[in-house]
C-alpha positions as CSV (number, residue, x, y, z in Angstrom):
1,M,58.8,97.5,169.1
2,S,58.0,97.6,172.8
3,E,56.9,94.0,172.5
4,N,60.2,92.8,171.4
5,D,59.3,92.8,167.6
6,D,62.6,92.7,165.7
7,Y,60.9,93.6,162.5
8,A,59.2,96.6,164.0
9,F,62.6,97.8,165.2
10,R,64.2,97.4,161.7
11,V,61.3,99.5,160.3
12,F,61.8,102.1,163.0
13,Y,65.6,102.1,162.3
14,D,65.1,102.5,158.6
15,L,62.6,105.3,159.1
16,Y,64.7,107.4,161.5
17,Y,68.4,106.6,160.7
18,R,69.1,109.4,158.3
19,S,67.5,112.2,160.3
20,V,69.3,111.0,163.5
21,F,72.5,110.8,161.6
22,R,72.1,114.4,160.2
23,F,71.1,115.6,163.7
24,A,74.2,114.0,165.4
25,Y,76.4,115.4,162.6
26,Y,75.3,119.0,163.6
27,F,77.1,118.3,166.9
28,L,80.0,116.1,165.9
29,R,81.0,117.2,162.4
30,N,82.6,113.8,161.7
31,R,80.8,111.1,159.6
32,K,82.7,108.1,161.1
33,V,82.0,109.3,164.7
34,C,78.3,109.9,163.8
35,G,78.1,106.3,162.6
36,E,79.2,105.1,166.1
37,V,77.1,107.5,168.0
38,V,73.9,106.8,166.0
39,S,74.5,103.0,166.5
40,N,74.7,103.8,170.3
41,V,71.3,105.8,170.0
42,F,69.4,102.9,168.5
43,V,71.0,100.3,171.0
44,A,69.7,102.7,173.7
45,I,66.3,102.8,172.1
46,W,66.2,99.0,171.8
47,K,67.3,98.7,175.5
48,S,64.5,101.0,176.6
49,R,61.9,99.7,174.2
50,V,59.4,98.7,176.8
51,S,59.3,102.4,178.1
52,L,58.5,103.7,174.7
53,R,54.7,103.1,175.2
54,R,54.8,106.0,177.6
55,I,56.5,108.4,175.2
56,G,54.2,110.9,173.6
57,N,56.5,112.2,170.9
58,V,58.9,109.4,169.9
59,E,60.6,111.6,167.2
60,A,61.5,114.2,169.9
61,Y,62.6,111.5,172.3
62,L,64.9,110.1,169.6
63,Y,66.5,113.5,169.0
64,V,67.0,114.0,172.8
65,V,68.7,110.5,173.0
66,A,70.9,111.5,169.9
67,R,71.8,114.8,171.5
68,N,72.6,113.2,174.9
69,E,74.8,110.5,173.1
70,S,76.6,113.2,171.1
71,N,77.3,115.2,174.1
72,R,78.5,112.2,176.0
73,Y,80.9,111.4,173.2
74,L,82.2,114.9,173.1
75,R,82.8,114.9,176.9
76,E,84.7,111.7,176.6
77,C,86.7,113.1,173.6
78,Q,87.6,116.2,175.7
79,A,88.5,114.0,178.6
80,Q,90.8,111.9,176.5
81,R,92.0,115.0,174.7
82,R,91.2,113.5,171.3
83,C,90.5,115.8,168.4
84,L,87.5,115.6,166.0
85,S,88.4,116.1,162.4
86,L,86.2,118.5,160.7
87,E,84.7,117.7,157.4
88,E,84.2,120.6,155.1
89,I,81.0,119.6,153.4
90,P,78.9,122.5,152.2
91,V,75.5,122.6,153.7
92,A,72.8,122.3,150.9
93,V,70.5,125.1,151.9
94,I,69.1,126.0,148.5
95,D,66.3,124.0,147.2
96,R,67.3,122.5,143.9
97,N,63.7,122.4,142.7
98,S,63.2,126.1,143.1
99,P,63.7,128.3,140.0
100,P,66.9,130.3,139.8
101,H,66.8,133.7,141.2
102,D,67.5,135.5,137.9
103,A,67.1,132.9,135.1
104,D,67.4,135.6,132.4
105,T,71.2,135.9,132.6
106,P,73.5,133.3,131.1
107,D,75.6,133.2,134.3
108,S,72.8,132.7,136.7
109,G,73.6,129.2,137.4
110,L,77.2,130.1,138.2
111,I,76.1,132.8,140.5
112,E,73.6,130.5,142.1
113,S,76.3,127.9,142.7
114,E,78.7,130.5,144.2
115,I,76.0,131.7,146.5
116,E,75.2,128.2,147.5
117,E,78.8,127.7,148.4
118,L,78.9,131.0,150.2
119,V,75.7,130.2,152.1
120,G,77.3,126.8,153.1
121,R,80.4,128.4,154.5
122,L,78.4,131.2,156.3
123,V,76.2,128.5,157.9
124,N,79.4,126.5,158.9
125,D,80.8,129.6,160.4
126,L,77.8,130.2,162.7
127,P,78.3,129.5,166.4
128,E,77.6,126.0,167.2
129,R,74.2,126.4,169.0
130,C,73.0,128.9,166.4
131,R,74.0,126.6,163.4
132,T,72.3,123.6,165.0
133,V,69.1,125.5,165.6
134,F,69.2,127.0,162.2
135,L,69.8,123.6,160.4
136,L,67.0,121.9,162.5
137,N,64.6,124.6,161.3
138,R,65.7,124.9,157.8
139,Q,66.7,121.5,156.7
140,E,64.8,119.2,159.2
141,G,61.8,121.4,159.1
142,L,61.3,121.3,162.9
143,S,59.2,124.2,164.5
144,S,60.6,126.4,167.2
145,R,58.7,124.4,169.8
146,E,60.1,121.0,168.5
147,I,63.7,122.4,168.5
148,A,63.3,123.9,171.9
149,E,62.1,120.5,173.2
150,V,64.9,118.6,171.6
151,L,67.7,121.0,172.6
152,S,66.2,121.7,176.0
153,L,66.0,125.5,175.1
154,S,63.2,128.0,175.5
155,E,61.2,128.8,172.3
156,S,62.3,132.4,172.5
157,T,66.0,131.4,172.5
158,V,65.3,129.2,169.4
159,R,63.6,132.1,167.6
160,V,66.6,134.5,168.6
161,Q,69.1,132.0,167.3
162,I,67.3,131.5,164.0
163,K,67.1,135.4,163.6
164,I,70.8,135.7,164.3
165,A,71.6,133.0,161.8
166,V,69.4,134.6,159.1
167,D,70.8,138.1,159.9
168,R,74.5,136.8,159.6
169,I,73.8,134.8,156.5
170,V,72.1,137.8,154.8
171,A,74.8,140.2,155.8
172,G,77.5,137.7,154.5
173,I,75.7,137.5,151.2
174,R,75.4,141.3,150.9
175,K,79.0,141.7,151.7
176,H,80.0,139.6,148.7
177,Y,77.2,140.5,146.4
178,P,76.2,144.1,147.3
179,D,74.3,144.6,143.9
180,L,72.4,141.3,144.1
181,K,68.7,141.5,144.3
182,L,68.1,139.6,147.6
183,V,64.3,139.5,147.7
184,S,63.8,136.5,145.4
185,L,66.9,134.8,146.7
186,L,65.7,135.2,150.3
187,M,62.3,133.9,149.4
188,F,63.5,130.5,148.4
189,L,66.4,130.4,151.0
190,F,64.5,131.4,154.0
191,S,60.9,130.6,153.8
192,S,59.6,131.4,157.3
193,R,59.1,128.5,159.7
194,F,59.0,130.6,162.9
């Protein structure tokens, strides 16, 4: 790509588009705007393609560019006093390939889908930074160090934000399902990445 290879850029684009889009969505919460911002990200990458040779972690660099473009858009939006429309799409936190938490009961599928919806709401209700850190860790699989690098935070801040998110989600689940056995649910919801 750094040698003006269009094909290499298309491969790079195809490889990273979805993850950059999801990352930008954590900030912008609007699919149409994310499409514009992600386009700007890849235009910026193409324009700076020669300097990519000096980048040690291209994926982290890509996330930093995406964060900066998202923040730039939000600043412009605030300056123009435009409002972003929030899309209420539940966050898929539960792994569909995992076994249900209590497969012996006939209504376990219903309970699991209710819990999944509840978890989605609880994640969406987290403060913005906390939600972003949590989703980068749980959905994107980034380590605390990688998240810290991408968001320009300390690793300890990232760990604290993940703990806050997990604590709030568990408290929210317990509030709605006080008799639910949380051990197996938590095992497949929150496998430790920190």
